[in-house]
N, C-alpha and C positions, 0 to 999 in steps of 0.2 A: 523405579518408583518416583513419580512426580512429587516435587516439594510443594504441596498445596498449603495456602494460608488457612488459618482456622475459619475464616469467614467463607472461603470457598467450600470447605468441608461442611460447614453449617448449611449453606444453600444447596449443597449436593444431597446431604442426608435428610434435610428438612426443607425441601423446596417450597417457596411461597407461590400462591396464586396459580396452582396447577389445574389442568382440566379444560375442556371445551366450554365456550360461553354461548349459550343458545341465543341470547339477545345482543350479540356483538354488532357494533356498527361497522366494523371492518376486521378483515382477517388477512394476515400476511404469512405466507408460507415459503420457506426456502429449505433446500437440502440437497444431498447428493447420495445416490444409492451406492456409488463406488466407495466413498469414504465413510459412509454409515451414519453421518450426522444429519439431523433434520430438525427444524424448529417451526412450529405453527403458533403464531402470536394473535391473540384476540384483543380488540380494543372496544371499550364502551365509552362514548362521549357524554359529557354533561348535557343537560337539557338545552343550553344555549349553544351547544356544539363548539365551544371555545377551548375546552380542556378535556383531559382524559380522566374519566371518573374511575374506571376499572381497567385492569389489564391482566390477562391470564395466558398460559401457554401449555402446549404439549410438545414433548421433544423425544427424540430417539438419539442417544449418543453417550459420550463419556461424561465423567464427573464435571469437567470444565464446561461442556455444553449445557448440562442441566443447571449448574450454578450460574452461568452467564445469562441464561433465559430467565431464571428466577430473579436475579439481580435487576435485569432490565425491567421486569414488570414492577418491581418495587420503585425503581427510579421514575418510571413513567406515571405511576398513579398520582393524580392530583396536579400534574404539570399542565400548563397551557400548551396548546399546539405550537405556539411561537417558541416557547422555551424548549419544548421537546425537540424541535427542529435543529437546535444547536448542539445536540448530543452527538458524541462519536463513540466508537468502540472502546477508545481509551478510557472513557468515563465509566464503562462497565468494569473494565479491569481495575480502575482506581477504586471503585465502590467495593470490589472484592478484596482490596488490599494489594493483590498482585496475582497475575496468571503466569505460569511458565511460558517462556517465549514460544515454545513449540505448540502451545495450546491457544495462542492469541487468535487463531482463526475462529475459535468458538465465539469470542466477543464480536468478531467481524460478522459472523453469521447472525448474531442477535440483532445487530444494526441493520443487516440486510432484511431481516424479517420485519423490522419496524418500517423500513423504507417501502417494502411491499404492502404493508398495512396502510401507509399514507397514500400510496397509489390507489388502493382499493377505496379509500375514503373519497378521493377525488372523483372516482367513477360514480360512486353512489350518491354523493352530495356535491354536485357541480356548483351549487349556489354558494357553498362555503368557500371563503378565501383561505386557502391552505398554504403554508410556507413550504419552500423547497427544503428537503432534508439535507443536512450537511453531509458532505463526502459521498453523495450519490454518484455512482459510476456513470460516466458520460463518454461519448466518442466511440472508439473502436470496439465493436462487438464480436470480432472474430475470436474463435476459440484457439488459445495458444497451447494450453495443457489439456490434451484429450483424455488423459487418464482420470482427471478430476474435473473436467469440463469448466476450466477457468479461462475467462476471456482476457484479452489485452486490457480492456477497460478496468477490469477488476484488479489486475496486477498494478496498473498505473495508480489506481485509487488507493490501494493499501500502502503502496510505496510512498506516495505523497502525504497521506494522512498520518502515517506513523514514522516518517523520516527514516525509512529503511535504506540501508547502504550495501546490502549483500544479497545474493541469490538465496542463501540459506535462510535469511530473515524472511524473504518473500515466501519461501516454502512454509515457514512456521506460521505466517499470517494467513496464507491463502491456500496452501497445499500444492500450489503450482510447482511442478518439478519434482514432486515427491514420489512419482511412480517410476516409469521407465527411464526418465531422465532425458529423453530425446529433445524435449523443449527447452532445456537449460540454456543452450546458446541464444535462443530467441529471447528468453527472459533476461539474459545478460545485456542484450542490445536495448531492451526496453528500460532496464535499470539505468544503463549508461545515458539514455536519452533523458530520463526524468532527472537524474543527477545533473546533467548538462543544463537543463532548464533552470535548476536552482542556482547553479554557478553563474549563469548568465544574468539571472535576476539580481544576485548579490552584487555583481559587477556594475550593473545599471544603477542600483541603489547608491552605490558609492560614488556615482557621478564620473567614473573613469579616472578619478584622482587617486593614485596609489603610490605609496612609498616603495622603495626597492624591496624591502622585506615583505610588504604586502603582495607585490608582484610575484616574488619567488614562491611565496606560500600558495598563491592562486594557481601558478603554473603546476606546482606539485599536486594540488587538488585535482586539477583537470586531468593530469596524467593518471592519477590513482582512480578517479571516479568515471572517467570517460574514455580516454585514449587507450589505456592498457586493457580494460575489459573488452573493448571493441576488437582489439587485436587478438586477445586470448580466446575470444569466441571462435576464431578461425585457426587456432593452433599456433599463433605467433605471440610475440611479446616485445617489450621495449624497455630499455633502461635509461633513466634520466641521469646523464653523466655529470653535467655541469650547467650553470646558468651564468652568462657573462653579459650583463646589460640586457640587450634585446636578442642576444645570440643564445640559443638553446642547443646544447650538445647532447646527442642521444646515441644509443647503440641498439640496433635491431637484434632481436633474439628469436629462437624457435624457427618456425616456418618463414617468418619475415626476413630472417638473416640471409636465407638462400633464395629468396623469391626474386624473379626477374623484374617484378613490378615494385621493387623496394623504393625507388625514387618517387613513384606515384603515391605509395603509402605515406611517405614522408610529407609530400606536398598536399595531397587531397584529404588525408585523414589527420595526421599529427599537426602539421602547420595550420591547416584550415580550422581545426578546433581551437587552437591557441589564438588565432586571429579573431575568431568569433567570441571567445569567452574571456580572453585576457587583453590582447592588444594587436592591432593590425601591423605593428612595426616589428613583430617577432620574426626572426629567421631561424629555421631549424637546420642543423648540420649534423651529419652522421660521422661518428669517429670509429676507428678500428679497435 
């Protein structure tokens, strides 16, 4: 049994703004037959087309899907389009008090419905200057999770927007990997790449000036967030044994330990990532 807040139960049992809207200016619809959740969002703009006068919804799904859609319509009503564009799925969860992590994909679906409605507005009213919706998926459109029809762009989007750090969290937010599991290695690689981007950004922001303690901490983060997940995706692993100045001592494990390409793994994956994300002066050595 999910531990729902009183506000989630209130919006589930007494959803606001339900039903189709015959005079809607825009409609956004998202859903997935496989997972069973679907949301259709209707928006009616003010006469000057600068704010959202009314919002309503129809949905098929669980308590969290209904509550998230209901909360979204309440949040949107009366907001200017500029203000609405700054919303994220976390705003829906915050409005409800909290959503179980395994149900956060419902808040994501709500934002996707709003994004679809904004696209519909742009088609119908090209003369209106409309803002770009925050966290809209961009880039890679290929499907990674075929069980739930989740694209690489969607995985990257929810990972960045919600600061996710594990495949399990990605599944909770997007359902990717929640079916046959065949796509999990690919999700791990995408996660490692996104986390690597964040680490590189943090290093750049720091201007490259790090104390020894900061360097050690950053090396550990790169191992945990990028290097190890990449090796684990192929059945291998690595242990960070010690750090002595610019010398990083490691021990390969799993498939990597017996692989004839171990030296290439150390240079082209481990050392290369540390050069890129920490310091070009780092030397990686394997210990027995």
